[in-house]
mmJSON file of the N, C-alpha and C atoms, coordinates in Angstrom:
{"data_MODEL":{"atom_site":{
"group_PDB":["ATOM","ATOM","ATOM","ATOM","ATOM","ATOM","ATOM","ATOM","ATOM","ATOM","ATOM","ATOM","ATOM","ATOM","ATOM","ATOM","ATOM","ATOM","ATOM","ATOM","ATOM","ATOM","ATOM","ATOM","ATOM","ATOM","ATOM","ATOM","ATOM","ATOM","ATOM","ATOM","ATOM","ATOM","ATOM","ATOM","ATOM","ATOM","ATOM","ATOM","ATOM","ATOM","ATOM","ATOM","ATOM","ATOM","ATOM","ATOM","ATOM","ATOM","ATOM","ATOM","ATOM","ATOM","ATOM","ATOM","ATOM","ATOM","ATOM","ATOM","ATOM","ATOM","ATOM","ATOM","ATOM","ATOM","ATOM","ATOM","ATOM","ATOM","ATOM","ATOM","ATOM","ATOM","ATOM","ATOM","ATOM","ATOM","ATOM","ATOM","ATOM","ATOM","ATOM","ATOM","ATOM","ATOM","ATOM","ATOM","ATOM","ATOM","ATOM","ATOM","ATOM","ATOM","ATOM","ATOM","ATOM","ATOM","ATOM","ATOM","ATOM","ATOM","ATOM","ATOM","ATOM","ATOM","ATOM","ATOM","ATOM","ATOM","ATOM","ATOM","ATOM","ATOM","ATOM","ATOM","ATOM","ATOM","ATOM","ATOM","ATOM","ATOM","ATOM","ATOM","ATOM","ATOM","ATOM","ATOM","ATOM","ATOM","ATOM","ATOM","ATOM","ATOM","ATOM","ATOM","ATOM","ATOM","ATOM","ATOM","ATOM","ATOM","ATOM","ATOM","ATOM","ATOM","ATOM","ATOM","ATOM","ATOM","ATOM","ATOM","ATOM","ATOM","ATOM","ATOM","ATOM","ATOM","ATOM","ATOM","ATOM","ATOM","ATOM","ATOM","ATOM","ATOM","ATOM","ATOM","ATOM","ATOM","ATOM","ATOM","ATOM","ATOM","ATOM","ATOM","ATOM","ATOM","ATOM","ATOM","ATOM","ATOM","ATOM","ATOM","ATOM","ATOM","ATOM","ATOM","ATOM","ATOM","ATOM","ATOM","ATOM","ATOM","ATOM","ATOM","ATOM","ATOM","ATOM","ATOM","ATOM","ATOM","ATOM","ATOM","ATOM","ATOM","ATOM"],
"id":[1,2,3,4,5,6,7,8,9,10,11,12,13,14,15,16,17,18,19,20,21,22,23,24,25,26,27,28,29,30,31,32,33,34,35,36,37,38,39,40,41,42,43,44,45,46,47,48,49,50,51,52,53,54,55,56,57,58,59,60,61,62,63,64,65,66,67,68,69,70,71,72,73,74,75,76,77,78,79,80,81,82,83,84,85,86,87,88,89,90,91,92,93,94,95,96,97,98,99,100,101,102,103,104,105,106,107,108,109,110,111,112,113,114,115,116,117,118,119,120,121,122,123,124,125,126,127,128,129,130,131,132,133,134,135,136,137,138,139,140,141,142,143,144,145,146,147,148,149,150,151,152,153,154,155,156,157,158,159,160,161,162,163,164,165,166,167,168,169,170,171,172,173,174,175,176,177,178,179,180,181,182,183,184,185,186,187,188,189,190,191,192,193,194,195,196,197,198,199,200,201,202,203,204,205,206,207],
"type_symbol":["N","C","C","N","C","C","N","C","C","N","C","C","N","C","C","N","C","C","N","C","C","N","C","C","N","C","C","N","C","C","N","C","C","N","C","C","N","C","C","N","C","C","N","C","C","N","C","C","N","C","C","N","C","C","N","C","C","N","C","C","N","C","C","N","C","C","N","C","C","N","C","C","N","C","C","N","C","C","N","C","C","N","C","C","N","C","C","N","C","C","N","C","C","N","C","C","N","C","C","N","C","C","N","C","C","N","C","C","N","C","C","N","C","C","N","C","C","N","C","C","N","C","C","N","C","C","N","C","C","N","C","C","N","C","C","N","C","C","N","C","C","N","C","C","N","C","C","N","C","C","N","C","C","N","C","C","N","C","C","N","C","C","N","C","C","N","C","C","N","C","C","N","C","C","N","C","C","N","C","C","N","C","C","N","C","C","N","C","C","N","C","C","N","C","C","N","C","C","N","C","C","N","C","C","N","C","C"],
"label_atom_id":["N","CA","C","N","CA","C","N","CA","C","N","CA","C","N","CA","C","N","CA","C","N","CA","C","N","CA","C","N","CA","C","N","CA","C","N","CA","C","N","CA","C","N","CA","C","N","CA","C","N","CA","C","N","CA","C","N","CA","C","N","CA","C","N","CA","C","N","CA","C","N","CA","C","N","CA","C","N","CA","C","N","CA","C","N","CA","C","N","CA","C","N","CA","C","N","CA","C","N","CA","C","N","CA","C","N","CA","C","N","CA","C","N","CA","C","N","CA","C","N","CA","C","N","CA","C","N","CA","C","N","CA","C","N","CA","C","N","CA","C","N","CA","C","N","CA","C","N","CA","C","N","CA","C","N","CA","C","N","CA","C","N","CA","C","N","CA","C","N","CA","C","N","CA","C","N","CA","C","N","CA","C","N","CA","C","N","CA","C","N","CA","C","N","CA","C","N","CA","C","N","CA","C","N","CA","C","N","CA","C","N","CA","C","N","CA","C","N","CA","C","N","CA","C","N","CA","C","N","CA","C","N","CA","C","N","CA","C","N","CA","C"],
"label_alt_id":[null,null,null,null,null,null,null,null,null,null,null,null,null,null,null,null,null,null,null,null,null,null,null,null,null,null,null,null,null,null,null,null,null,null,null,null,null,null,null,null,null,null,null,null,null,null,null,null,null,null,null,null,null,null,null,null,null,null,null,null,null,null,null,null,null,null,null,null,null,null,null,null,null,null,null,null,null,null,null,null,null,null,null,null,null,null,null,null,null,null,null,null,null,null,null,null,null,null,null,null,null,null,null,null,null,null,null,null,null,null,null,null,null,null,null,null,null,null,null,null,null,null,null,null,null,null,null,null,null,null,null,null,null,null,null,null,null,null,null,null,null,null,null,null,null,null,null,null,null,null,null,null,null,null,null,null,null,null,null,null,null,null,null,null,null,null,null,null,null,null,null,null,null,null,null,null,null,null,null,null,null,null,null,null,null,null,null,null,null,null,null,null,null,null,null,null,null,null,null,null,null,null,null,null,null,null,null],
"label_comp_id":["MET","MET","MET","ALA","ALA","ALA","ILE","ILE","ILE","ARG","ARG","ARG","LYS","LYS","LYS","LYS","LYS","LYS","GLU","GLU","GLU","GLU","GLU","GLU","GLU","GLU","GLU","ARG","ARG","ARG","THR","THR","THR","VAL","VAL","VAL","THR","THR","THR","THR","THR","THR","ILE","ILE","ILE","LEU","LEU","LEU","LYS","LYS","LYS","ALA","ALA","ALA","SER","SER","SER","LEU","LEU","LEU","LYS","LYS","LYS","GLU","GLU","GLU","TRP","TRP","TRP","ARG","ARG","ARG","LEU","LEU","LEU","THR","THR","THR","LEU","LEU","LEU","MET","MET","MET","ARG","ARG","ARG","VAL","VAL","VAL","ARG","ARG","ARG","LYS","LYS","LYS","PRO","PRO","PRO","SER","SER","SER","ASN","ASN","ASN","ASP","ASP","ASP","GLU","GLU","GLU","TYR","TYR","TYR","LYS","LYS","LYS","GLN","GLN","GLN","THR","THR","THR","LEU","LEU","LEU","LYS","LYS","LYS","VAL","VAL","VAL","VAL","VAL","VAL","ILE","ILE","ILE","LEU","LEU","LEU","GLY","GLY","GLY","ILE","ILE","ILE","THR","THR","THR","ILE","ILE","ILE","VAL","VAL","VAL","GLY","GLY","GLY","ILE","ILE","ILE","MET","MET","MET","ALA","ALA","ALA","TYR","TYR","TYR","LEU","LEU","LEU","ILE","ILE","ILE","HIS","HIS","HIS","LEU","LEU","LEU","LEU","LEU","LEU","GLY","GLY","GLY","ILE","ILE","ILE","SER","SER","SER","LEU","LEU","LEU","LEU","LEU","LEU","GLY","GLY","GLY","GLY","GLY","GLY"],
"label_asym_id":["A","A","A","A","A","A","A","A","A","A","A","A","A","A","A","A","A","A","A","A","A","A","A","A","A","A","A","A","A","A","A","A","A","A","A","A","A","A","A","A","A","A","A","A","A","A","A","A","A","A","A","A","A","A","A","A","A","A","A","A","A","A","A","A","A","A","A","A","A","A","A","A","A","A","A","A","A","A","A","A","A","A","A","A","A","A","A","A","A","A","A","A","A","A","A","A","A","A","A","A","A","A","A","A","A","A","A","A","A","A","A","A","A","A","A","A","A","A","A","A","A","A","A","A","A","A","A","A","A","A","A","A","A","A","A","A","A","A","A","A","A","A","A","A","A","A","A","A","A","A","A","A","A","A","A","A","A","A","A","A","A","A","A","A","A","A","A","A","A","A","A","A","A","A","A","A","A","A","A","A","A","A","A","A","A","A","A","A","A","A","A","A","A","A","A","A","A","A","A","A","A","A","A","A","A","A","A"],
"label_entity_id":["1","1","1","1","1","1","1","1","1","1","1","1","1","1","1","1","1","1","1","1","1","1","1","1","1","1","1","1","1","1","1","1","1","1","1","1","1","1","1","1","1","1","1","1","1","1","1","1","1","1","1","1","1","1","1","1","1","1","1","1","1","1","1","1","1","1","1","1","1","1","1","1","1","1","1","1","1","1","1","1","1","1","1","1","1","1","1","1","1","1","1","1","1","1","1","1","1","1","1","1","1","1","1","1","1","1","1","1","1","1","1","1","1","1","1","1","1","1","1","1","1","1","1","1","1","1","1","1","1","1","1","1","1","1","1","1","1","1","1","1","1","1","1","1","1","1","1","1","1","1","1","1","1","1","1","1","1","1","1","1","1","1","1","1","1","1","1","1","1","1","1","1","1","1","1","1","1","1","1","1","1","1","1","1","1","1","1","1","1","1","1","1","1","1","1","1","1","1","1","1","1","1","1","1","1","1","1"],
"label_seq_id":[1,1,1,2,2,2,3,3,3,4,4,4,5,5,5,6,6,6,7,7,7,8,8,8,9,9,9,10,10,10,11,11,11,12,12,12,13,13,13,14,14,14,15,15,15,16,16,16,17,17,17,18,18,18,19,19,19,20,20,20,21,21,21,22,22,22,23,23,23,24,24,24,25,25,25,26,26,26,27,27,27,28,28,28,29,29,29,30,30,30,31,31,31,32,32,32,33,33,33,34,34,34,35,35,35,36,36,36,37,37,37,38,38,38,39,39,39,40,40,40,41,41,41,42,42,42,43,43,43,44,44,44,45,45,45,46,46,46,47,47,47,48,48,48,49,49,49,50,50,50,51,51,51,52,52,52,53,53,53,54,54,54,55,55,55,56,56,56,57,57,57,58,58,58,59,59,59,60,60,60,61,61,61,62,62,62,63,63,63,64,64,64,65,65,65,66,66,66,67,67,67,68,68,68,69,69,69],
"pdbx_PDB_ins_code":[null,null,null,null,null,null,null,null,null,null,null,null,null,null,null,null,null,null,null,null,null,null,null,null,null,null,null,null,null,null,null,null,null,null,null,null,null,null,null,null,null,null,null,null,null,null,null,null,null,null,null,null,null,null,null,null,null,null,null,null,null,null,null,null,null,null,null,null,null,null,null,null,null,null,null,null,null,null,null,null,null,null,null,null,null,null,null,null,null,null,null,null,null,null,null,null,null,null,null,null,null,null,null,null,null,null,null,null,null,null,null,null,null,null,null,null,null,null,null,null,null,null,null,null,null,null,null,null,null,null,null,null,null,null,null,null,null,null,null,null,null,null,null,null,null,null,null,null,null,null,null,null,null,null,null,null,null,null,null,null,null,null,null,null,null,null,null,null,null,null,null,null,null,null,null,null,null,null,null,null,null,null,null,null,null,null,null,null,null,null,null,null,null,null,null,null,null,null,null,null,null,null,null,null,null,null,null],
"Cartn_x":[6.478,5.954,4.513,3.965,2.467,1.826,2.356,1.405,1.681,2.461,2.961,1.582,1.537,0.742,-0.918,-1.215,-2.422,-2.765,-1.83,-1.764,-2.015,-1.342,-1.39,-2.418,-3.303,-4.727,-5.414,-5.609,-6.484,-6.288,-5.56,-5.213,-5.848,-5.911,-5.859,-7.917,-8.063,-9.797,-10.095,-9.444,-10.117,-9.991,-9.036,-8.769,-9.745,-10.434,-11.519,-12.513,-12.521,-14.369,-14.673,-13.707,-13.655,-14.124,-13.244,-13.798,-15.059,-15.426,-16.173,-17.373,-17.568,-18.4,-18.554,-17.095,-17.117,-18.033,-17.535,-18.165,-19.719,-20.24,-21.688,-22.261,-21.491,-22.21,-22.096,-21.299,-21.325,-21.911,-22.375,-23.589,-24.756,-24.832,-26.437,-26.232,-25.703,-25.778,-25.907,-25.062,-25.224,-27.117,-27.372,-28.571,-28.192,-29.312,-29.241,-29.388,-28.521,-28.444,-29.744,-30.12,-31.376,-30.903,-31.397,-31.075,-29.944,-30.636,-29.315,-28.267,-28.057,-27.149,-26.175,-26.648,-25.958,-25.679,-26.327,-26.244,-24.937,-25.245,-23.955,-22.782,-22.808,-21.732,-20.696,-22.218,-21.41,-20.593,-21.226,-20.435,-19.131,-18.956,-18.113,-16.702,-17.404,-16.423,-15.56,-16.969,-16.499,-15.312,-15.564,-14.958,-13.434,-13.204,-12.094,-11.573,-11.86,-11.379,-10.834,-11.971,-11.322,-10.234,-10.149,-8.595,-7.729,-7.259,-6.627,-6.417,-7.077,-6.951,-5.999,-6.639,-6.002,-4.769,-4.333,-2.95,-2.454,-2.378,-1.883,-1.487,-2.355,-2.29,-1.19,-1.596,-0.21,0.862,1.554,2.266,3.087,1.99,2.809,3.241,2.433,3.115,4.274,4.204,5.613,6.639,6.672,7.275,8.107,7.081,7.286,7.94,7.97,8.353,9.731,10.047,11.398,12.379,11.487,12.739,12.714,12.032,11.873,11.762,10.698,10.807,8.896],
"Cartn_y":[41.359,41.045,40.858,42.001,41.896,41.144,40.897,39.501,38.428,37.976,36.695,36.88,38.219,38.316,37.932,38.176,38.391,36.847,36.058,34.764,33.9,34.165,33.595,34.098,35.199,35.38,34.308,34.509,33.669,32.341,31.843,30.636,30.268,31.196,31.011,30.892,32.039,32.304,31.265,30.394,29.24,28.166,28.065,26.897,27.545,28.348,28.553,28.683,28.743,28.603,26.967,26.366,24.787,24.237,24.857,24.555,24.397,25.576,25.954,25.085,25.165,24.282,22.784,22.577,20.757,20.453,22.051,22.031,21.932,23.081,23.219,21.504,20.904,19.703,18.605,18.8,17.977,18.419,19.642,19.711,19.22,19.322,19.056,17.656,16.569,15.269,14.836,14.913,14.968,15.011,14.469,14.61,14.773,15.208,15.079,13.712,13.437,11.895,11.549,10.637,10.178,10.463,9.823,10.181,8.857,7.925,6.691,6.793,7.195,7.694,8.638,9.643,10.834,10.064,9.336,8.766,7.887,6.838,6.293,6.921,7.665,8.412,9.005,9.497,10.258,8.973,8.267,6.892,6.667,6.596,6.307,7.447,8.569,9.873,9.584,9.382,9.765,8.547,7.758,5.926,6.398,6.772,7.639,8.237,9.566,10.528,9.814,8.929,8.086,7.802,6.497,5.516,6.591,7.394,8.381,9.102,9.72,10.219,9.234,7.941,6.598,6.845,6.75,5.954,7.053,8.742,9.763,9.503,9.189,9.186,8.115,6.723,5.802,6.407,7.149,7.4,8.41,9.17,10.341,9.608,8.618,7.838,6.97,6.37,6.016,6.923,7.941,9.022,9.521,9.486,9.799,8.88,7.579,6.418,6.187,6.568,6.202,7.61,8.752,9.956,10.184,9.543,9.647,11.21,11.698,13.303,13.262],
"Cartn_z":[-32.443,-31.395,-31.0,-31.406,-31.322,-32.075,-32.856,-33.688,-33.057,-32.738,-31.277,-30.626,-29.749,-28.786,-28.964,-29.902,-30.601,-30.939,-31.483,-31.593,-30.134,-29.476,-28.102,-27.643,-27.365,-27.062,-27.788,-28.945,-29.609,-29.06,-29.11,-28.814,-27.189,-26.549,-24.981,-24.924,-25.659,-25.94,-26.405,-27.361,-28.042,-26.836,-25.854,-25.483,-24.39,-23.964,-22.728,-23.238,-24.685,-24.987,-25.192,-26.079,-25.755,-24.135,-23.511,-22.065,-21.71,-21.878,-21.211,-21.827,-23.476,-23.788,-23.284,-23.579,-22.43,-21.196,-20.339,-18.999,-18.985,-19.958,-20.256,-20.838,-21.533,-22.192,-20.911,-19.936,-18.71,-18.082,-17.736,-16.806,-17.314,-18.772,-19.311,-19.163,-18.815,-18.78,-17.432,-16.452,-15.141,-14.363,-13.409,-12.91,-11.208,-10.439,-9.359,-8.762,-7.719,-7.0,-6.196,-6.473,-4.933,-3.638,-3.015,-1.09,-0.977,-1.383,-1.273,-1.856,-3.112,-3.652,-3.02,-2.278,-1.535,-0.093,0.158,1.696,1.387,0.277,-0.094,-0.187,-0.924,-0.908,0.299,0.832,2.253,3.094,2.914,4.001,3.462,2.14,1.527,1.705,1.908,2.078,3.209,4.465,5.716,6.039,5.33,5.238,5.328,3.848,3.14,4.309,4.868,5.573,7.064,7.016,8.92,8.317,7.416,7.637,7.011,6.516,6.038,7.488,8.243,9.776,10.505,10.771,11.72,10.786,9.418,9.158,9.514,9.753,10.03,11.2,11.779,13.956,13.739,13.322,13.151,13.0,11.925,11.704,12.788,13.016,13.859,15.003,15.623,16.751,16.474,15.349,15.068,15.145,14.785,14.141,15.589,16.53,17.868,19.039,18.522,19.462,18.988,17.409,16.699,17.394,17.202,17.342,18.832,19.666,21.456,21.619,20.492,21.164,21.685],
"occupancy":[1.0,1.0,1.0,1.0,1.0,1.0,1.0,1.0,1.0,1.0,1.0,1.0,1.0,1.0,1.0,1.0,1.0,1.0,1.0,1.0,1.0,1.0,1.0,1.0,1.0,1.0,1.0,1.0,1.0,1.0,1.0,1.0,1.0,1.0,1.0,1.0,1.0,1.0,1.0,1.0,1.0,1.0,1.0,1.0,1.0,1.0,1.0,1.0,1.0,1.0,1.0,1.0,1.0,1.0,1.0,1.0,1.0,1.0,1.0,1.0,1.0,1.0,1.0,1.0,1.0,1.0,1.0,1.0,1.0,1.0,1.0,1.0,1.0,1.0,1.0,1.0,1.0,1.0,1.0,1.0,1.0,1.0,1.0,1.0,1.0,1.0,1.0,1.0,1.0,1.0,1.0,1.0,1.0,1.0,1.0,1.0,1.0,1.0,1.0,1.0,1.0,1.0,1.0,1.0,1.0,1.0,1.0,1.0,1.0,1.0,1.0,1.0,1.0,1.0,1.0,1.0,1.0,1.0,1.0,1.0,1.0,1.0,1.0,1.0,1.0,1.0,1.0,1.0,1.0,1.0,1.0,1.0,1.0,1.0,1.0,1.0,1.0,1.0,1.0,1.0,1.0,1.0,1.0,1.0,1.0,1.0,1.0,1.0,1.0,1.0,1.0,1.0,1.0,1.0,1.0,1.0,1.0,1.0,1.0,1.0,1.0,1.0,1.0,1.0,1.0,1.0,1.0,1.0,1.0,1.0,1.0,1.0,1.0,1.0,1.0,1.0,1.0,1.0,1.0,1.0,1.0,1.0,1.0,1.0,1.0,1.0,1.0,1.0,1.0,1.0,1.0,1.0,1.0,1.0,1.0,1.0,1.0,1.0,1.0,1.0,1.0,1.0,1.0,1.0,1.0,1.0,1.0],
"B_iso_or_equiv":[0.0,0.0,0.0,0.0,0.0,0.0,0.0,0.0,0.0,0.0,0.0,0.0,0.0,0.0,0.0,0.0,0.0,0.0,0.0,0.0,0.0,0.0,0.0,0.0,0.0,0.0,0.0,0.0,0.0,0.0,0.0,0.0,0.0,0.0,0.0,0.0,0.0,0.0,0.0,0.0,0.0,0.0,0.0,0.0,0.0,0.0,0.0,0.0,0.0,0.0,0.0,0.0,0.0,0.0,0.0,0.0,0.0,0.0,0.0,0.0,0.0,0.0,0.0,0.0,0.0,0.0,0.0,0.0,0.0,0.0,0.0,0.0,0.0,0.0,0.0,0.0,0.0,0.0,0.0,0.0,0.0,0.0,0.0,0.0,0.0,0.0,0.0,0.0,0.0,0.0,0.0,0.0,0.0,0.0,0.0,0.0,0.0,0.0,0.0,0.0,0.0,0.0,0.0,0.0,0.0,0.0,0.0,0.0,0.0,0.0,0.0,0.0,0.0,0.0,0.0,0.0,0.0,0.0,0.0,0.0,0.0,0.0,0.0,0.0,0.0,0.0,0.0,0.0,0.0,0.0,0.0,0.0,0.0,0.0,0.0,0.0,0.0,0.0,0.0,0.0,0.0,0.0,0.0,0.0,0.0,0.0,0.0,0.0,0.0,0.0,0.0,0.0,0.0,0.0,0.0,0.0,0.0,0.0,0.0,0.0,0.0,0.0,0.0,0.0,0.0,0.0,0.0,0.0,0.0,0.0,0.0,0.0,0.0,0.0,0.0,0.0,0.0,0.0,0.0,0.0,0.0,0.0,0.0,0.0,0.0,0.0,0.0,0.0,0.0,0.0,0.0,0.0,0.0,0.0,0.0,0.0,0.0,0.0,0.0,0.0,0.0,0.0,0.0,0.0,0.0,0.0,0.0],
"pdbx_formal_charge":[null,null,null,null,null,null,null,null,null,null,null,null,null,null,null,null,null,null,null,null,null,null,null,null,null,null,null,null,null,null,null,null,null,null,null,null,null,null,null,null,null,null,null,null,null,null,null,null,null,null,null,null,null,null,null,null,null,null,null,null,null,null,null,null,null,null,null,null,null,null,null,null,null,null,null,null,null,null,null,null,null,null,null,null,null,null,null,null,null,null,null,null,null,null,null,null,null,null,null,null,null,null,null,null,null,null,null,null,null,null,null,null,null,null,null,null,null,null,null,null,null,null,null,null,null,null,null,null,null,null,null,null,null,null,null,null,null,null,null,null,null,null,null,null,null,null,null,null,null,null,null,null,null,null,null,null,null,null,null,null,null,null,null,null,null,null,null,null,null,null,null,null,null,null,null,null,null,null,null,null,null,null,null,null,null,null,null,null,null,null,null,null,null,null,null,null,null,null,null,null,null,null,null,null,null,null,null],
"auth_seq_id":[1,1,1,2,2,2,3,3,3,4,4,4,5,5,5,6,6,6,7,7,7,8,8,8,9,9,9,10,10,10,11,11,11,12,12,12,13,13,13,14,14,14,15,15,15,16,16,16,17,17,17,18,18,18,19,19,19,20,20,20,21,21,21,22,22,22,23,23,23,24,24,24,25,25,25,26,26,26,27,27,27,28,28,28,29,29,29,30,30,30,31,31,31,32,32,32,33,33,33,34,34,34,35,35,35,36,36,36,37,37,37,38,38,38,39,39,39,40,40,40,41,41,41,42,42,42,43,43,43,44,44,44,45,45,45,46,46,46,47,47,47,48,48,48,49,49,49,50,50,50,51,51,51,52,52,52,53,53,53,54,54,54,55,55,55,56,56,56,57,57,57,58,58,58,59,59,59,60,60,60,61,61,61,62,62,62,63,63,63,64,64,64,65,65,65,66,66,66,67,67,67,68,68,68,69,69,69],
"auth_comp_id":["MET","MET","MET","ALA","ALA","ALA","ILE","ILE","ILE","ARG","ARG","ARG","LYS","LYS","LYS","LYS","LYS","LYS","GLU","GLU","GLU","GLU","GLU","GLU","GLU","GLU","GLU","ARG","ARG","ARG","THR","THR","THR","VAL","VAL","VAL","THR","THR","THR","THR","THR","THR","ILE","ILE","ILE","LEU","LEU","LEU","LYS","LYS","LYS","ALA","ALA","ALA","SER","SER","SER","LEU","LEU","LEU","LYS","LYS","LYS","GLU","GLU","GLU","TRP","TRP","TRP","ARG","ARG","ARG","LEU","LEU","LEU","THR","THR","THR","LEU","LEU","LEU","MET","MET","MET","ARG","ARG","ARG","VAL","VAL","VAL","ARG","ARG","ARG","LYS","LYS","LYS","PRO","PRO","PRO","SER","SER","SER","ASN","ASN","ASN","ASP","ASP","ASP","GLU","GLU","GLU","TYR","TYR","TYR","LYS","LYS","LYS","GLN","GLN","GLN","THR","THR","THR","LEU","LEU","LEU","LYS","LYS","LYS","VAL","VAL","VAL","VAL","VAL","VAL","ILE","ILE","ILE","LEU","LEU","LEU","GLY","GLY","GLY","ILE","ILE","ILE","THR","THR","THR","ILE","ILE","ILE","VAL","VAL","VAL","GLY","GLY","GLY","ILE","ILE","ILE","MET","MET","MET","ALA","ALA","ALA","TYR","TYR","TYR","LEU","LEU","LEU","ILE","ILE","ILE","HIS","HIS","HIS","LEU","LEU","LEU","LEU","LEU","LEU","GLY","GLY","GLY","ILE","ILE","ILE","SER","SER","SER","LEU","LEU","LEU","LEU","LEU","LEU","GLY","GLY","GLY","GLY","GLY","GLY"],
"auth_asym_id":["A","A","A","A","A","A","A","A","A","A","A","A","A","A","A","A","A","A","A","A","A","A","A","A","A","A","A","A","A","A","A","A","A","A","A","A","A","A","A","A","A","A","A","A","A","A","A","A","A","A","A","A","A","A","A","A","A","A","A","A","A","A","A","A","A","A","A","A","A","A","A","A","A","A","A","A","A","A","A","A","A","A","A","A","A","A","A","A","A","A","A","A","A","A","A","A","A","A","A","A","A","A","A","A","A","A","A","A","A","A","A","A","A","A","A","A","A","A","A","A","A","A","A","A","A","A","A","A","A","A","A","A","A","A","A","A","A","A","A","A","A","A","A","A","A","A","A","A","A","A","A","A","A","A","A","A","A","A","A","A","A","A","A","A","A","A","A","A","A","A","A","A","A","A","A","A","A","A","A","A","A","A","A","A","A","A","A","A","A","A","A","A","A","A","A","A","A","A","A","A","A","A","A","A","A","A","A"],
"auth_atom_id":["N","CA","C","N","CA","C","N","CA","C","N","CA","C","N","CA","C","N","CA","C","N","CA","C","N","CA","C","N","CA","C","N","CA","C","N","CA","C","N","CA","C","N","CA","C","N","CA","C","N","CA","C","N","CA","C","N","CA","C","N","CA","C","N","CA","C","N","CA","C","N","CA","C","N","CA","C","N","CA","C","N","CA","C","N","CA","C","N","CA","C","N","CA","C","N","CA","C","N","CA","C","N","CA","C","N","CA","C","N","CA","C","N","CA","C","N","CA","C","N","CA","C","N","CA","C","N","CA","C","N","CA","C","N","CA","C","N","CA","C","N","CA","C","N","CA","C","N","CA","C","N","CA","C","N","CA","C","N","CA","C","N","CA","C","N","CA","C","N","CA","C","N","CA","C","N","CA","C","N","CA","C","N","CA","C","N","CA","C","N","CA","C","N","CA","C","N","CA","C","N","CA","C","N","CA","C","N","CA","C","N","CA","C","N","CA","C","N","CA","C","N","CA","C","N","CA","C","N","CA","C","N","CA","C","N","CA","C","N","CA","C"],
"pdbx_PDB_model_num":[1,1,1,1,1,1,1,1,1,1,1,1,1,1,1,1,1,1,1,1,1,1,1,1,1,1,1,1,1,1,1,1,1,1,1,1,1,1,1,1,1,1,1,1,1,1,1,1,1,1,1,1,1,1,1,1,1,1,1,1,1,1,1,1,1,1,1,1,1,1,1,1,1,1,1,1,1,1,1,1,1,1,1,1,1,1,1,1,1,1,1,1,1,1,1,1,1,1,1,1,1,1,1,1,1,1,1,1,1,1,1,1,1,1,1,1,1,1,1,1,1,1,1,1,1,1,1,1,1,1,1,1,1,1,1,1,1,1,1,1,1,1,1,1,1,1,1,1,1,1,1,1,1,1,1,1,1,1,1,1,1,1,1,1,1,1,1,1,1,1,1,1,1,1,1,1,1,1,1,1,1,1,1,1,1,1,1,1,1,1,1,1,1,1,1,1,1,1,1,1,1,1,1,1,1,1,1]
}}}
């Protein structure tokens, strides 16, 4: 049983090391966005949050009107 546990630990350790290596490679490839890219991303995120909020509010109103509560 102890041998099996060591094998599992090695597997977990190996997986973690591989993940960290992939994250490091990804971070080395990315670059800081320009101001225009940042503003565009911010607009899209705000628009998405607004749309989801409006949809949730409409569903809430529909539920209230149907349930009479």
